[in-house]
C-alpha angles and dihedrals in degrees: 000000000000118000111247121218089251092053091047089056092044091052089049089052090047091051092048091050092048090050089054098038116138136132089241092066094032095241114134135186141079102205091246105067135039113251117256116164142118091290095047105025114189126198126186134210134180138206133168103319092335132109122198122197117193121193131182114210125194123228109269095024125125131205130197103207127221120245109267122223096205140043108251143156126256128193131205104206098172135019139008128287137178113220119198112196118171091343095307113117119206125183115220121196119194134282096046143108138208139190111245115210125224113263096025121139119190146188108220121194118193112220095176131014105287145199109208126184131190121194117200138179113258103186095173092049089227120163092196101118093199090057092045093050092045090054097043108036144047127180100207134035090243091056090045094051092046092052092045090055089055092045093050092049091060 
């Protein structure tokens, strides 16, 4: 996948945020792990070959998403968010859901406290979160393309 101008800018923003990350200035992320802390608490649930990731977002917070390696559905059960994908901003008001396309990277702005859920395929039925995250997410386009080459060779 070629990196769009929007995604280049979003990766630059992501890198700037990572370089300035600290709990003192309420910027979180290291570019290698998904954020899960008191400000962005994540819970996980599993069903037959499905993985559900639930995240609470506080009003005023922003998230730069990872690249996703699969199409999947996400649900906004509470709150209002603005989702910028490829430069197109869409407001989502709970309750609602959307289909997220493989390869998308987004900037999400939380307008009201939110409850956000992603539902992903989990064909191996693993509950090992490191394996799940490694299979589902990449932080840079280089990492995404490298993983996609491996996936497509299988």
